[in-house]
TIMIBA-246465 format. One record per residue (C-alpha): residue in three letters; residue number from 0; x, y, z. Coordinates in Angstrom, 1 decimal, always signed. Example, Ala and Ser with C-alpha at 12.3 -4.5 7.8 and 13.67 -1.06 7.14 Angstrom:
% TIMIBA-246465
<pt><martor>ALA</martor><zaza>0</zaza><xx>+12.3</xx><yy>-4.5</yy><zz>+7.8</zz></pt>
<pt><martor>SER</martor><zaza>1</zaza><xx>+13.7</xx><yy>-1.1</yy><zz>+7.1</zz></pt>
This chain:
% TIMIBA-246465
<pt><martor>MET</martor><zaza>0</zaza><xx>+32.2</xx><yy>-17.5</yy><zz>+157.8</zz></pt>
<pt><martor>LYS</martor><zaza>1</zaza><xx>+30.7</xx><yy>-17.9</yy><zz>+154.4</zz></pt>
<pt><martor>ASN</martor><zaza>2</zaza><xx>+32.2</xx><yy>-14.8</yy><zz>+153.2</zz></pt>
<pt><martor>GLY</martor><zaza>3</zaza><xx>+36.0</xx><yy>-16.2</yy><zz>+154.2</zz></pt>
<pt><martor>ILE</martor><zaza>4</zaza><xx>+35.3</xx><yy>-19.2</yy><zz>+152.5</zz></pt>
<pt><martor>PHE</martor><zaza>5</zaza><xx>+33.9</xx><yy>-17.4</yy><zz>+149.3</zz></pt>
<pt><martor>PHE</martor><zaza>6</zaza><xx>+36.9</xx><yy>-14.8</yy><zz>+149.3</zz></pt>
<pt><martor>ASP</martor><zaza>7</zaza><xx>+39.4</xx><yy>-18.0</yy><zz>+149.7</zz></pt>
<pt><martor>PHE</martor><zaza>8</zaza><xx>+38.1</xx><yy>-19.4</yy><zz>+146.8</zz></pt>
<pt><martor>ARG</martor><zaza>9</zaza><xx>+37.9</xx><yy>-16.2</yy><zz>+144.6</zz></pt>
<pt><martor>LEU</martor><zaza>10</zaza><xx>+41.6</xx><yy>-15.4</yy><zz>+145.7</zz></pt>
<pt><martor>THR</martor><zaza>11</zaza><xx>+42.7</xx><yy>-19.2</yy><zz>+144.7</zz></pt>
<pt><martor>PHE</martor><zaza>12</zaza><xx>+40.6</xx><yy>-19.0</yy><zz>+141.6</zz></pt>
<pt><martor>PHE</martor><zaza>13</zaza><xx>+42.1</xx><yy>-15.9</yy><zz>+140.1</zz></pt>
<pt><martor>SER</martor><zaza>14</zaza><xx>+45.5</xx><yy>-16.8</yy><zz>+141.5</zz></pt>
<pt><martor>LYS</martor><zaza>15</zaza><xx>+45.5</xx><yy>-19.7</yy><zz>+139.1</zz></pt>
<pt><martor>MET</martor><zaza>16</zaza><xx>+43.8</xx><yy>-17.8</yy><zz>+136.1</zz></pt>
<pt><martor>ILE</martor><zaza>17</zaza><xx>+46.9</xx><yy>-15.3</yy><zz>+136.3</zz></pt>
<pt><martor>ALA</martor><zaza>18</zaza><xx>+49.5</xx><yy>-18.2</yy><zz>+136.3</zz></pt>
<pt><martor>PHE</martor><zaza>19</zaza><xx>+47.8</xx><yy>-20.2</yy><zz>+133.5</zz></pt>
<pt><martor>PRO</martor><zaza>20</zaza><xx>+49.1</xx><yy>-17.7</yy><zz>+130.7</zz></pt>
<pt><martor>LYS</martor><zaza>21</zaza><xx>+52.6</xx><yy>-17.8</yy><zz>+132.2</zz></pt>
<pt><martor>ILE</martor><zaza>22</zaza><xx>+52.5</xx><yy>-21.7</yy><zz>+132.1</zz></pt>
<pt><martor>ILE</martor><zaza>23</zaza><xx>+51.3</xx><yy>-21.7</yy><zz>+128.4</zz></pt>
<pt><martor>CYS</martor><zaza>24</zaza><xx>+54.1</xx><yy>-19.0</yy><zz>+127.4</zz></pt>
<pt><martor>TYR</martor><zaza>25</zaza><xx>+56.7</xx><yy>-21.4</yy><zz>+129.2</zz></pt>
<pt><martor>HIS</martor><zaza>26</zaza><xx>+55.5</xx><yy>-24.4</yy><zz>+127.3</zz></pt>
<pt><martor>ILE</martor><zaza>27</zaza><xx>+55.6</xx><yy>-22.6</yy><zz>+123.9</zz></pt>
<pt><martor>VAL</martor><zaza>28</zaza><xx>+59.2</xx><yy>-21.4</yy><zz>+124.6</zz></pt>
<pt><martor>MET</martor><zaza>29</zaza><xx>+60.6</xx><yy>-24.8</yy><zz>+125.7</zz></pt>
<pt><martor>LYS</martor><zaza>30</zaza><xx>+58.7</xx><yy>-26.0</yy><zz>+122.5</zz></pt>
<pt><martor>ILE</martor><zaza>31</zaza><xx>+60.8</xx><yy>-23.7</yy><zz>+120.2</zz></pt>
<pt><martor>PHE</martor><zaza>32</zaza><xx>+63.8</xx><yy>-24.6</yy><zz>+122.2</zz></pt>
<pt><martor>SER</martor><zaza>33</zaza><xx>+63.3</xx><yy>-28.3</yy><zz>+121.1</zz></pt>
<pt><martor>GLU</martor><zaza>34</zaza><xx>+62.6</xx><yy>-27.4</yy><zz>+117.3</zz></pt>
<pt><martor>ARG</martor><zaza>35</zaza><xx>+65.6</xx><yy>-25.0</yy><zz>+117.4</zz></pt>
<pt><martor>LEU</martor><zaza>36</zaza><xx>+68.0</xx><yy>-27.5</yy><zz>+118.8</zz></pt>
<pt><martor>MET</martor><zaza>37</zaza><xx>+66.9</xx><yy>-30.4</yy><zz>+116.6</zz></pt>
<pt><martor>GLU</martor><zaza>38</zaza><xx>+67.0</xx><yy>-28.0</yy><zz>+113.5</zz></pt>
<pt><martor>LEU</martor><zaza>39</zaza><xx>+70.7</xx><yy>-26.8</yy><zz>+114.6</zz></pt>
<pt><martor>ARG</martor><zaza>40</zaza><xx>+71.9</xx><yy>-30.1</yy><zz>+115.0</zz></pt>
<pt><martor>LYS</martor><zaza>41</zaza><xx>+70.5</xx><yy>-31.4</yy><zz>+111.9</zz></pt>
<pt><martor>GLU</martor><zaza>42</zaza><xx>+71.8</xx><yy>-28.4</yy><zz>+109.8</zz></pt>
<pt><martor>ARG</martor><zaza>43</zaza><xx>+75.5</xx><yy>-29.4</yy><zz>+111.3</zz></pt>
<pt><martor>GLY</martor><zaza>44</zaza><xx>+75.0</xx><yy>-33.0</yy><zz>+110.5</zz></pt>
<pt><martor>LEU</martor><zaza>45</zaza><xx>+75.6</xx><yy>-33.8</yy><zz>+114.2</zz></pt>
<pt><martor>SER</martor><zaza>46</zaza><xx>+74.3</xx><yy>-37.0</yy><zz>+115.9</zz></pt>
<pt><martor>GLN</martor><zaza>47</zaza><xx>+72.4</xx><yy>-36.7</yy><zz>+119.3</zz></pt>
<pt><martor>ALA</martor><zaza>48</zaza><xx>+75.5</xx><yy>-38.6</yy><zz>+120.7</zz></pt>
<pt><martor>THR</martor><zaza>49</zaza><xx>+78.0</xx><yy>-35.9</yy><zz>+119.6</zz></pt>
<pt><martor>VAL</martor><zaza>50</zaza><xx>+76.2</xx><yy>-33.2</yy><zz>+120.9</zz></pt>
<pt><martor>ALA</martor><zaza>51</zaza><xx>+75.7</xx><yy>-34.9</yy><zz>+124.2</zz></pt>
<pt><martor>LYS</martor><zaza>52</zaza><xx>+79.5</xx><yy>-35.8</yy><zz>+124.5</zz></pt>
<pt><martor>ASP</martor><zaza>53</zaza><xx>+80.5</xx><yy>-32.3</yy><zz>+123.4</zz></pt>
<pt><martor>LEU</martor><zaza>54</zaza><xx>+78.3</xx><yy>-30.8</yy><zz>+125.9</zz></pt>
<pt><martor>GLY</martor><zaza>55</zaza><xx>+79.0</xx><yy>-32.8</yy><zz>+128.7</zz></pt>
<pt><martor>VAL</martor><zaza>56</zaza><xx>+75.5</xx><yy>-34.4</yy><zz>+129.2</zz></pt>
<pt><martor>SER</martor><zaza>57</zaza><xx>+73.9</xx><yy>-37.6</yy><zz>+128.6</zz></pt>
<pt><martor>LEU</martor><zaza>58</zaza><xx>+72.5</xx><yy>-38.8</yy><zz>+125.3</zz></pt>
<pt><martor>GLY</martor><zaza>59</zaza><xx>+69.1</xx><yy>-39.1</yy><zz>+127.0</zz></pt>
<pt><martor>ILE</martor><zaza>60</zaza><xx>+68.9</xx><yy>-35.7</yy><zz>+127.8</zz></pt>
<pt><martor>VAL</martor><zaza>61</zaza><xx>+69.8</xx><yy>-34.4</yy><zz>+124.5</zz></pt>
<pt><martor>CYS</martor><zaza>62</zaza><xx>+66.9</xx><yy>-36.7</yy><zz>+123.4</zz></pt>
<pt><martor>TYR</martor><zaza>63</zaza><xx>+64.5</xx><yy>-35.6</yy><zz>+125.8</zz></pt>
<pt><martor>TRP</martor><zaza>64</zaza><xx>+65.2</xx><yy>-31.7</yy><zz>+125.2</zz></pt>
<pt><martor>GLU</martor><zaza>65</zaza><xx>+64.5</xx><yy>-32.1</yy><zz>+121.2</zz></pt>
<pt><martor>THR</martor><zaza>66</zaza><xx>+61.4</xx><yy>-34.1</yy><zz>+122.1</zz></pt>
<pt><martor>ASN</martor><zaza>67</zaza><xx>+60.4</xx><yy>-31.7</yy><zz>+124.7</zz></pt>
<pt><martor>LYS</martor><zaza>68</zaza><xx>+60.0</xx><yy>-34.2</yy><zz>+127.5</zz></pt>
<pt><martor>SER</martor><zaza>69</zaza><xx>+62.9</xx><yy>-32.4</yy><zz>+129.8</zz></pt>
<pt><martor>ASP</martor><zaza>70</zaza><xx>+63.4</xx><yy>-28.7</yy><zz>+130.1</zz></pt>
<pt><martor>PRO</martor><zaza>71</zaza><xx>+67.1</xx><yy>-27.7</yy><zz>+130.0</zz></pt>
<pt><martor>THR</martor><zaza>72</zaza><xx>+68.5</xx><yy>-25.7</yy><zz>+132.9</zz></pt>
<pt><martor>ALA</martor><zaza>73</zaza><xx>+69.6</xx><yy>-22.1</yy><zz>+132.3</zz></pt>
<pt><martor>GLY</martor><zaza>74</zaza><xx>+73.2</xx><yy>-23.4</yy><zz>+132.4</zz></pt>
<pt><martor>ASN</martor><zaza>75</zaza><xx>+72.4</xx><yy>-25.8</yy><zz>+129.6</zz></pt>
<pt><martor>ILE</martor><zaza>76</zaza><xx>+70.7</xx><yy>-23.3</yy><zz>+127.7</zz></pt>
<pt><martor>ALA</martor><zaza>77</zaza><xx>+74.0</xx><yy>-21.1</yy><zz>+127.6</zz></pt>
<pt><martor>LYS</martor><zaza>78</zaza><xx>+76.1</xx><yy>-24.3</yy><zz>+127.0</zz></pt>
<pt><martor>VAL</martor><zaza>79</zaza><xx>+73.8</xx><yy>-25.1</yy><zz>+123.9</zz></pt>
<pt><martor>ALA</martor><zaza>80</zaza><xx>+74.0</xx><yy>-21.4</yy><zz>+122.6</zz></pt>
<pt><martor>ARG</martor><zaza>81</zaza><xx>+77.7</xx><yy>-21.2</yy><zz>+122.9</zz></pt>
<pt><martor>TYR</martor><zaza>82</zaza><xx>+78.2</xx><yy>-24.6</yy><zz>+120.9</zz></pt>
<pt><martor>PHE</martor><zaza>83</zaza><xx>+76.1</xx><yy>-23.6</yy><zz>+118.3</zz></pt>
<pt><martor>ASN</martor><zaza>84</zaza><xx>+77.2</xx><yy>-20.0</yy><zz>+118.2</zz></pt>
<pt><martor>VAL</martor><zaza>85</zaza><xx>+73.8</xx><yy>-18.6</yy><zz>+118.8</zz></pt>
<pt><martor>SER</martor><zaza>86</zaza><xx>+72.1</xx><yy>-16.5</yy><zz>+121.3</zz></pt>
<pt><martor>ALA</martor><zaza>87</zaza><xx>+70.1</xx><yy>-18.1</yy><zz>+124.2</zz></pt>
<pt><martor>ASP</martor><zaza>88</zaza><xx>+67.4</xx><yy>-15.5</yy><zz>+122.8</zz></pt>
<pt><martor>TYR</martor><zaza>89</zaza><xx>+67.3</xx><yy>-17.4</yy><zz>+119.4</zz></pt>
<pt><martor>LEU</martor><zaza>90</zaza><xx>+67.2</xx><yy>-20.8</yy><zz>+121.0</zz></pt>
<pt><martor>LEU</martor><zaza>91</zaza><xx>+64.1</xx><yy>-19.6</yy><zz>+123.1</zz></pt>
<pt><martor>GLY</martor><zaza>92</zaza><xx>+62.4</xx><yy>-18.0</yy><zz>+120.5</zz></pt>
<pt><martor>LEU</martor><zaza>93</zaza><xx>+62.8</xx><yy>-14.6</yy><zz>+121.8</zz></pt>
<pt><martor>SER</martor><zaza>94</zaza><xx>+64.7</xx><yy>-13.5</yy><zz>+118.6</zz></pt>
<pt><martor>ASP</martor><zaza>95</zaza><xx>+65.1</xx><yy>-14.8</yy><zz>+115.0</zz></pt>
């Protein structure tokens, strides 16, 4: 019985250790998205309200994206990329 409990603990512990770096990478990517979205918007002299209206999303969601309080869906990442004429890879920090 003890060996079974130890094995279960080890399995749980190691699975969390493997997932942890993925979580960190995801948060870094979303932080880059937030920064690049704000940068693109300001470079073009657009308000958050204008971007929200043009993308068909709420003002609050654009604000949340820029402050990294909410993550965009894949569809919304594609919308933002088309809107600013950049690649999704650029928005996510996967290319310069």
